[in-house]
C-alpha positions as a Markdown table, in Angstrom:
| # | Residue | x | y | z |
|---|---|---|---|---|
| 1 | Met | 19.5 | 222.8 | 151.5 |
| 2 | Thr | 16.7 | 221.7 | 153.8 |
| 3 | Glu | 14.6 | 218.9 | 152.4 |
| 4 | Ile | 10.9 | 219.9 | 152.6 |
| 5 | Lys | 8.4 | 217.2 | 153.2 |
| 6 | Glu | 4.6 | 217.3 | 153.3 |
| 7 | Val | 4.3 | 221.1 | 152.9 |
| 8 | Lys | 0.8 | 222.1 | 152.3 |
| 9 | Asn | 0.2 | 224.2 | 149.2 |
| 10 | Asp | -2.6 | 225.4 | 147.0 |
| 11 | Lys | -2.3 | 222.6 | 144.5 |
| 12 | Glu | -3.4 | 220.1 | 147.2 |
| 13 | Glu | -7.1 | 219.7 | 147.7 |
| 14 | Asp | -7.1 | 219.2 | 151.5 |
| 15 | Ser | -7.9 | 222.4 | 153.3 |
| 16 | Ala | -5.7 | 223.9 | 156.1 |
| 17 | Trp | -7.2 | 224.9 | 159.4 |
| 18 | Trp | -6.3 | 228.5 | 158.4 |
| 19 | Asp | -9.1 | 228.4 | 155.9 |
| 20 | Thr | -11.6 | 226.6 | 158.0 |
| 21 | Ala | -11.4 | 229.1 | 160.9 |
| 22 | Lys | -14.9 | 230.4 | 161.7 |
| 23 | Ser | -13.9 | 233.8 | 163.1 |
| 24 | Glu | -12.0 | 236.6 | 161.5 |
| 25 | Asn | -10.9 | 237.6 | 165.0 |
| 26 | Ala | -9.1 | 234.4 | 165.7 |
| 27 | Trp | -6.1 | 235.1 | 168.0 |
| 28 | Trp | -3.5 | 234.3 | 165.3 |
| 29 | His | -5.1 | 236.7 | 162.8 |
| 30 | Ser | -4.0 | 239.7 | 164.9 |
| 31 | Ile | -0.5 | 238.4 | 165.3 |
| 32 | Val | 0.0 | 237.6 | 161.6 |
| 33 | Lys | -1.6 | 241.0 | 160.7 |
| 34 | Ala | 0.9 | 242.7 | 162.9 |
| 35 | Ile | 3.8 | 240.8 | 161.4 |
| 36 | Ile | 2.5 | 241.6 | 157.8 |
| 37 | Thr | 2.2 | 245.3 | 158.7 |
| 38 | Ala | 5.7 | 245.5 | 160.2 |
| 39 | Gly | 8.7 | 245.7 | 157.9 |
| 40 | Pro | 11.0 | 242.8 | 157.3 |
| 41 | Val | 13.6 | 244.3 | 159.8 |
| 42 | Met | 10.9 | 244.2 | 162.5 |
| 43 | Leu | 10.0 | 240.7 | 161.5 |
| 44 | Ser | 13.7 | 239.7 | 161.8 |
| 45 | Lys | 13.9 | 241.4 | 165.2 |
| 46 | Phe | 10.6 | 239.8 | 166.4 |
| 47 | Val | 12.0 | 236.3 | 165.5 |
| 48 | Ser | 15.3 | 237.1 | 167.2 |
| 49 | Val | 13.8 | 238.5 | 170.4 |
| 50 | Ser | 11.2 | 235.7 | 170.7 |
| 51 | Gly | 13.9 | 233.2 | 170.5 |
| 52 | Tyr | 12.8 | 231.8 | 167.2 |
| 53 | Asn | 15.2 | 231.2 | 164.3 |
| 54 | Ser | 14.6 | 231.0 | 160.6 |
| 55 | Thr | 14.0 | 227.2 | 160.7 |
| 56 | Gln | 11.3 | 227.7 | 163.3 |
| 57 | Leu | 9.8 | 230.5 | 161.2 |
| 58 | Asn | 9.8 | 228.1 | 158.3 |
| 59 | Thr | 7.9 | 225.6 | 160.5 |
| 60 | Tyr | 5.4 | 228.3 | 161.4 |
| 61 | Ile | 4.9 | 229.1 | 157.7 |
| 62 | Tyr | 4.4 | 225.4 | 156.8 |
| 63 | Thr | 1.5 | 225.2 | 159.2 |
| 64 | Phe | -0.6 | 227.2 | 156.7 |
| 65 | Tyr | -1.0 | 227.2 | 152.9 |
| 66 | Val | 2.3 | 227.8 | 151.1 |
| 67 | Pro | 1.8 | 229.2 | 147.6 |
| 68 | Tyr | 2.6 | 226.6 | 145.1 |
| 69 | His | 3.6 | 229.1 | 142.5 |
| 70 | Val | 5.1 | 232.6 | 143.1 |
| 71 | Ala | 5.9 | 235.1 | 140.3 |
| 72 | Phe | 8.4 | 237.9 | 140.7 |
| 73 | Val | 8.8 | 241.3 | 138.9 |
| 74 | Met | 12.4 | 241.9 | 139.8 |
| 75 | Asp | 12.3 | 245.7 | 139.7 |
| 76 | Gly | 14.9 | 248.1 | 141.0 |
| 77 | Asn | 18.2 | 246.9 | 139.7 |
| 78 | Arg | 19.0 | 250.2 | 137.9 |
| 79 | Arg | 18.1 | 252.3 | 140.9 |
| 80 | Phe | 20.2 | 250.1 | 143.1 |
| 81 | Ala | 23.2 | 250.7 | 140.8 |
| 82 | Arg | 22.7 | 254.4 | 141.0 |
| 83 | Ser | 22.0 | 254.6 | 144.7 |
| 84 | His | 25.1 | 252.5 | 145.5 |
| 85 | His | 27.3 | 254.4 | 143.0 |
| 86 | Leu | 28.2 | 251.3 | 141.1 |
| 87 | Gly | 29.2 | 253.2 | 138.0 |
| 88 | Arg | 27.4 | 251.3 | 135.3 |
| 89 | Val | 23.7 | 250.2 | 135.3 |
| 90 | Ile | 24.7 | 246.6 | 134.4 |
| 91 | Arg | 26.3 | 246.3 | 137.8 |
| 92 | Gly | 22.9 | 246.6 | 139.4 |
| 93 | His | 21.6 | 243.8 | 137.1 |
| 94 | Glu | 24.5 | 241.6 | 138.1 |
| 95 | Lys | 23.5 | 242.1 | 141.8 |
| 96 | Gly | 20.0 | 241.3 | 140.8 |
| 97 | Phe | 21.0 | 238.0 | 139.2 |
| 98 | Gln | 23.0 | 237.1 | 142.3 |
| 99 | Gln | 20.0 | 237.8 | 144.5 |
| 100 | Leu | 17.8 | 235.7 | 142.3 |
| 101 | Ala | 19.9 | 232.7 | 143.0 |
| 102 | Lys | 19.4 | 233.2 | 146.7 |
| 103 | Val | 15.6 | 233.8 | 146.3 |
| 104 | Leu | 15.2 | 230.5 | 144.4 |
| 105 | Glu | 17.0 | 228.7 | 147.2 |
| 106 | Trp | 14.7 | 230.3 | 149.8 |
| 107 | Cys | 11.6 | 229.5 | 147.8 |
| 108 | Gln | 12.6 | 225.8 | 147.6 |
| 109 | Asp | 13.3 | 225.8 | 151.3 |
| 110 | Leu | 9.9 | 227.3 | 152.1 |
| 111 | Gly | 8.1 | 224.7 | 149.9 |
| 112 | Val | 7.3 | 226.9 | 146.8 |
| 113 | Arg | 7.4 | 224.5 | 143.9 |
| 114 | Glu | 7.1 | 226.8 | 140.9 |
| 115 | Val | 8.7 | 230.2 | 140.4 |
| 116 | Thr | 8.3 | 232.6 | 137.4 |
| 117 | Val | 10.6 | 235.6 | 137.0 |
| 118 | Tyr | 10.3 | 238.6 | 134.7 |
| 119 | Ala | 13.9 | 238.7 | 133.5 |
| 120 | Phe | 13.6 | 240.9 | 130.4 |
| 121 | Ser | 10.6 | 242.6 | 128.8 |
| 122 | Ile | 10.3 | 243.1 | 125.1 |
| 123 | Glu | 9.9 | 246.8 | 126.0 |
| 124 | Asn | 13.5 | 246.7 | 127.4 |
| 125 | Phe | 14.8 | 246.5 | 123.9 |
| 126 | Lys | 14.0 | 250.3 | 123.7 |
| 127 | Arg | 16.7 | 251.0 | 126.4 |
| 128 | Ser | 20.2 | 252.1 | 125.4 |
| 129 | Ser | 22.2 | 249.6 | 123.3 |
| 130 | Glu | 24.9 | 249.6 | 126.1 |
| 131 | Glu | 22.4 | 248.3 | 128.6 |
| 132 | Val | 20.6 | 245.9 | 126.3 |
| 133 | Asn | 23.9 | 244.4 | 125.1 |
| 134 | Gly | 25.1 | 244.2 | 128.7 |
| 135 | Leu | 22.0 | 242.3 | 129.7 |
| 136 | Met | 22.3 | 239.9 | 126.8 |
| 137 | His | 26.0 | 239.2 | 127.7 |
| 138 | Leu | 25.1 | 238.8 | 131.3 |
| 139 | Ala | 22.3 | 236.3 | 130.5 |
| 140 | Glu | 24.7 | 234.3 | 128.2 |
| 141 | Lys | 27.3 | 234.2 | 131.0 |
| 142 | Met | 24.8 | 233.0 | 133.6 |
| 143 | Phe | 23.1 | 230.5 | 131.4 |
| 144 | Ala | 26.4 | 229.1 | 130.2 |
| 145 | Lys | 27.5 | 228.7 | 133.8 |
| 146 | Leu | 24.2 | 226.9 | 134.7 |
| 147 | Leu | 24.5 | 224.6 | 131.7 |
| 148 | Ala | 28.1 | 223.7 | 132.7 |
| 149 | Glu | 27.0 | 222.7 | 136.2 |
| 150 | Arg | 25.6 | 219.4 | 135.0 |
| 151 | Asp | 26.0 | 217.6 | 138.3 |
| 152 | Lys | 24.3 | 220.4 | 140.2 |
| 153 | Leu | 21.4 | 220.4 | 137.8 |
| 154 | Glu | 21.1 | 216.6 | 138.2 |
| 155 | Glu | 21.2 | 216.9 | 142.0 |
| 156 | Lys | 18.6 | 219.8 | 142.2 |
| 157 | Gln | 16.2 | 218.3 | 139.6 |
| 158 | Ile | 14.7 | 221.7 | 138.9 |
| 159 | Ala | 13.1 | 222.1 | 135.4 |
| 160 | Phe | 13.8 | 225.3 | 133.6 |
| 161 | Arg | 11.4 | 226.7 | 131.1 |
| 162 | Phe | 11.6 | 229.9 | 129.1 |
| 163 | Phe | 8.6 | 232.1 | 128.2 |
| 164 | Gly | 8.6 | 234.8 | 125.6 |
| 165 | Asn | 9.4 | 235.5 | 122.0 |
| 166 | Ile | 12.8 | 233.7 | 122.0 |
| 167 | Ala | 13.3 | 234.4 | 118.3 |
| 168 | Met | 14.1 | 238.0 | 119.2 |
| 169 | Leu | 17.2 | 237.0 | 121.2 |
| 170 | Pro | 20.8 | 236.6 | 119.8 |
| 171 | Ala | 21.5 | 233.1 | 118.4 |
| 172 | Lys | 24.0 | 232.2 | 121.1 |
| 173 | Leu | 21.4 | 233.0 | 123.8 |
| 174 | Arg | 18.7 | 231.0 | 122.0 |
| 175 | Lys | 21.0 | 228.0 | 121.8 |
| 176 | Leu | 21.8 | 228.2 | 125.6 |
| 177 | Ile | 18.1 | 228.6 | 126.5 |
| 178 | Ala | 17.0 | 225.6 | 124.3 |
| 179 | Gln | 19.8 | 223.4 | 125.7 |
| 180 | Ile | 18.9 | 224.2 | 129.3 |
| 181 | Gln | 15.2 | 223.6 | 128.7 |
| 182 | Leu | 15.8 | 220.3 | 126.9 |
| 183 | Arg | 18.3 | 219.0 | 129.5 |
| 184 | Thr | 16.0 | 219.7 | 132.4 |
| 185 | Lys | 12.5 | 219.1 | 130.9 |
| 186 | Asp | 12.0 | 215.8 | 132.8 |
| 187 | Tyr | 13.1 | 217.1 | 136.2 |
| 188 | Asp | 10.3 | 217.1 | 138.8 |
| 189 | Arg | 11.4 | 218.6 | 142.1 |
| 190 | Gly | 10.4 | 222.1 | 141.0 |
| 191 | Thr | 10.1 | 224.5 | 138.1 |
| 192 | Val | 11.7 | 227.9 | 137.3 |
| 193 | Asn | 10.1 | 229.8 | 134.5 |
| 194 | Val | 12.3 | 232.6 | 133.0 |
| 195 | Cys | 10.4 | 235.2 | 131.0 |
| 196 | Met | 12.7 | 236.8 | 128.3 |
| 197 | Pro | 12.0 | 238.6 | 126.1 |
| 198 | Tyr | 8.4 | 238.7 | 127.2 |
| 199 | Thr | 5.2 | 240.7 | 127.4 |
| 200 | Ser | 1.8 | 239.2 | 128.1 |
| 201 | Thr | 0.2 | 240.8 | 125.1 |
| 202 | Asp | 2.9 | 239.2 | 122.9 |
| 203 | Glu | 2.3 | 235.8 | 124.6 |
| 204 | Ile | -1.5 | 236.1 | 124.0 |
| 205 | Ala | -1.0 | 237.2 | 120.4 |
| 206 | Arg | 1.2 | 234.2 | 119.7 |
| 207 | Ala | -1.3 | 231.9 | 121.4 |
| 208 | Phe | -4.1 | 233.1 | 119.0 |
| 209 | Glu | -1.7 | 232.7 | 116.1 |
| 210 | Leu | -1.3 | 229.1 | 117.0 |
| 211 | Ile | -5.1 | 228.8 | 117.1 |
| 212 | Arg | -5.4 | 230.5 | 113.7 |
| 213 | Lys | -2.9 | 228.0 | 112.3 |
| 214 | Gly | -4.8 | 225.1 | 113.9 |
| 215 | Arg | -8.0 | 226.3 | 112.2 |
| 216 | Gln | -6.1 | 226.7 | 108.9 |
| 217 | Lys | -4.7 | 223.1 | 109.1 |
| 218 | Gly | -8.1 | 221.7 | 109.9 |
| 219 | Leu | -7.1 | 220.7 | 113.5 |
| 220 | Leu | -9.7 | 222.9 | 115.2 |
| 221 | Glu | -13.4 | 223.8 | 114.8 |
| 222 | Glu | -14.6 | 227.3 | 115.7 |
| 223 | Asn | -16.8 | 225.9 | 118.5 |
| 224 | Gln | -13.7 | 224.3 | 120.1 |
| 225 | Ile | -12.1 | 227.6 | 120.9 |
| 226 | Ser | -12.4 | 228.5 | 124.6 |
| 227 | Glu | -10.6 | 230.1 | 127.5 |
| 228 | Trp | -9.3 | 226.7 | 128.4 |
| 229 | Leu | -7.9 | 226.2 | 124.9 |
| 230 | Val | -6.2 | 229.6 | 124.9 |
| 231 | Ser | -4.5 | 228.7 | 128.2 |
| 232 | Arg | -3.2 | 225.6 | 126.6 |
| 233 | Cys | -1.6 | 227.7 | 123.8 |
| 234 | Leu | 0.3 | 230.0 | 126.2 |
| 235 | Asp | 4.0 | 229.7 | 127.1 |
| 236 | Ser | 2.8 | 228.7 | 130.6 |
| 237 | Arg | 0.6 | 225.8 | 129.4 |
| 238 | Leu | 2.7 | 223.1 | 131.2 |
| 239 | Gly | 2.6 | 224.8 | 134.6 |
| 240 | Thr | 0.1 | 226.4 | 137.0 |
| 241 | Asp | -1.1 | 229.9 | 137.4 |
| 242 | Pro | 0.7 | 232.0 | 140.0 |
| 243 | Asn | -0.8 | 232.0 | 143.5 |
| 244 | Met | 1.1 | 235.2 | 144.3 |
| 245 | Leu | 2.9 | 237.8 | 142.3 |
| 246 | Ile | 5.6 | 239.9 | 144.1 |
| 247 | Arg | 6.9 | 243.1 | 142.7 |
| 248 | Thr | 9.7 | 245.0 | 144.3 |
| 249 | Ser | 10.9 | 248.7 | 144.1 |
| 250 | Gly | 7.5 | 250.2 | 145.2 |
| 251 | Glu | 6.0 | 250.3 | 141.7 |
| 252 | Lys | 2.4 | 249.1 | 141.8 |
| 253 | Arg | 1.7 | 247.9 | 138.3 |
| 254 | Leu | 2.0 | 244.6 | 136.4 |
| 255 | Ser | 4.0 | 246.0 | 133.4 |
| 256 | Asp | 2.4 | 243.5 | 130.9 |
| 257 | Phe | 3.4 | 240.5 | 132.9 |
| 258 | Leu | 1.3 | 237.3 | 133.1 |
| 259 | Leu | -1.9 | 239.2 | 132.7 |
| 260 | Trp | -3.8 | 236.1 | 131.6 |
| 261 | Gln | -2.4 | 233.9 | 134.4 |
| 262 | Cys | -2.7 | 236.4 | 137.3 |
| 263 | Ile | -6.4 | 237.0 | 137.1 |
| 264 | Ser | -6.9 | 235.6 | 140.6 |
| 265 | Ser | -3.3 | 235.9 | 142.0 |
| 266 | His | -2.5 | 237.7 | 145.3 |
| 267 | Leu | -0.6 | 240.8 | 144.4 |
| 268 | Tyr | 2.1 | 241.9 | 146.8 |
| 269 | Phe | 4.1 | 245.1 | 146.3 |
| 270 | Asp | 7.3 | 245.8 | 148.3 |
| 271 | Glu | 9.2 | 249.0 | 148.5 |
| 272 | Val | 12.6 | 247.3 | 148.6 |
| 273 | Leu | 14.8 | 247.2 | 145.5 |
| 274 | Trp | 15.3 | 243.8 | 144.1 |
| 275 | Pro | 19.0 | 243.3 | 145.0 |
| 276 | Asp | 18.0 | 244.1 | 148.6 |
| 277 | Phe | 15.1 | 241.6 | 148.6 |
| 278 | Asn | 16.0 | 239.2 | 151.4 |
| 279 | Tyr | 14.7 | 236.1 | 153.2 |
| 280 | Trp | 12.6 | 238.2 | 155.6 |
| 281 | His | 11.0 | 240.1 | 152.7 |
| 282 | Leu | 10.0 | 236.8 | 151.2 |
| 283 | Cys | 8.6 | 235.4 | 154.5 |
| 284 | Lys | 6.6 | 238.6 | 155.0 |
| 285 | Ala | 5.1 | 238.2 | 151.5 |
| 286 | Ile | 4.1 | 234.6 | 152.1 |
| 287 | Leu | 2.6 | 235.6 | 155.5 |
| 288 | Ser | 0.5 | 238.2 | 153.7 |
| 289 | Tyr | -0.6 | 235.5 | 151.2 |
| 290 | Gln | -1.6 | 233.2 | 154.1 |
| 291 | Tyr | -3.5 | 236.0 | 155.9 |
| 292 | His | -5.6 | 236.6 | 152.8 |
| 293 | Ser | -5.8 | 232.9 | 151.8 |
| 294 | Ser | -9.5 | 232.4 | 152.3 |
| 295 | Ser | -10.5 | 235.3 | 150.0 |
| 296 | Ile | -7.8 | 234.3 | 147.5 |
| 297 | Gln | -9.2 | 230.7 | 147.2 |
| 298 | Glu | -12.8 | 232.0 | 146.8 |
| 299 | Ile | -11.7 | 234.3 | 143.9 |
| 300 | Arg | -9.7 | 231.6 | 142.4 |
| 301 | Arg | -12.6 | 229.2 | 142.4 |
| 302 | Asn | -14.9 | 231.8 | 140.8 |
| 303 | His | -12.5 | 232.4 | 137.9 |
| 304 | Glu | -11.6 | 228.8 | 137.0 |
| 305 | Ala | -12.2 | 228.2 | 133.3 |
| 306 | Arg | -14.6 | 225.4 | 132.4 |
| 307 | Glu | -12.5 | 222.3 | 131.6 |
| 308 | Pro | -13.7 | 220.5 | 128.5 |
| 309 | Ser | -15.1 | 217.0 | 129.0 |
| 310 | Asn | -13.0 | 213.9 | 128.4 |
| 311 | Glu | -14.6 | 213.5 | 125.0 |
| 312 | Glu | -14.0 | 217.2 | 124.1 |
| 313 | Gln | -10.3 | 216.9 | 125.2 |
| 314 | Leu | -9.9 | 213.8 | 123.1 |
| 315 | Ala | -11.1 | 215.7 | 120.1 |
| 316 | Leu | -8.6 | 218.5 | 120.8 |
| 317 | Gln | -5.6 | 216.1 | 121.1 |
| 318 | Pro | -4.4 | 216.4 | 117.4 |
| 319 | Phe | -4.2 | 220.2 | 117.8 |
| 320 | Leu | -2.6 | 220.1 | 121.3 |
| 321 | Lys | 0.0 | 217.6 | 119.9 |
| 322 | Tyr | 0.7 | 220.0 | 117.0 |
| 323 | Val | 1.3 | 222.8 | 119.6 |
| 324 | Asp | 3.7 | 220.6 | 121.7 |
| 325 | Asp | 5.5 | 219.2 | 118.6 |
| 326 | Leu | 6.0 | 222.7 | 117.2 |
| 327 | His | 7.5 | 224.0 | 120.5 |
| 328 | Phe | 9.8 | 220.9 | 120.8 |
| 329 | Ser | 11.0 | 221.1 | 117.2 |
| 330 | Thr | 11.8 | 224.8 | 117.7 |
| 331 | Leu | 13.8 | 224.1 | 120.8 |
| 332 | Gln | 15.8 | 221.4 | 118.9 |
| 333 | Glu | 16.4 | 223.8 | 116.1 |
| 334 | Tyr | 17.8 | 226.4 | 118.5 |
| 335 | Ala | 19.8 | 223.8 | 120.5 |
| 336 | Asn | 21.6 | 222.8 | 117.3 |
| 337 | Leu | 22.4 | 226.4 | 116.1 |
| 338 | Glu | 26.0 | 226.9 | 114.9 |
| 339 | Val | 27.3 | 230.0 | 116.8 |
């Protein structure tokens, strides 16, 4: 894998010349707009005809802001299975898992440091028992394989976190999830957040339940409750809000995914089914993000929650420690399950 150095992204404060350009009619705007409007096949052909290769395209992308955090709604696995006559729906999900591994590699190559994927919605439990059981078994298989590749985990130094109501999962899956998260918690070359079983409304409800317990235990005063505090009670509290959310399959909705975190994210919808989502689709999405970067940054600044003062944060430490300790003890409990 290509080692990326000094890639500009939105977590850094220094501004790129992309954002400081004075004219909306700068010469590169028309070129990038044409690339964004074209399909990924045309993008691939453009790169090929112009004599560029993927490495040179990477270099071009690095010139501008690379989104620090990209979230994916990996939609279209079932339609892929049906359209390719794979027989069973689970075969489409298997293809989706295989494609996810590739997309994570491409994201790292392009300088994206944090990735969040919508792997399984709580609403998916309403699907047929055959599909749900197949997905649980597939997740167990993939996570067990990931955990067994200890040397590869150590080499990549990617931290895995899991968002969602983990208690709803089978015991074996809970154990694997906890072991992966505990083993990789100190890795710092990137982060992958896996949402399963997850909905944003459930995440927010659990955050307010933590706040209720904090009040009950005398760790919080009513006037300490704020938007900033709610964010620190979400599953995503250790990471950043997504700069861009990508949804495949042509559906243009969020499906109860990261509603709190995506208030100022760039939303990008692609017609392609997830198993067909390739490198060029990803590049096109990032180019779209870069083209709209100035307006995205302005919206992001306008929606930033007021951060408590140092004194206020110090007063909140007992409650925040309670939240972290509760999460860690739950992980340890799951990691030690007898299954």
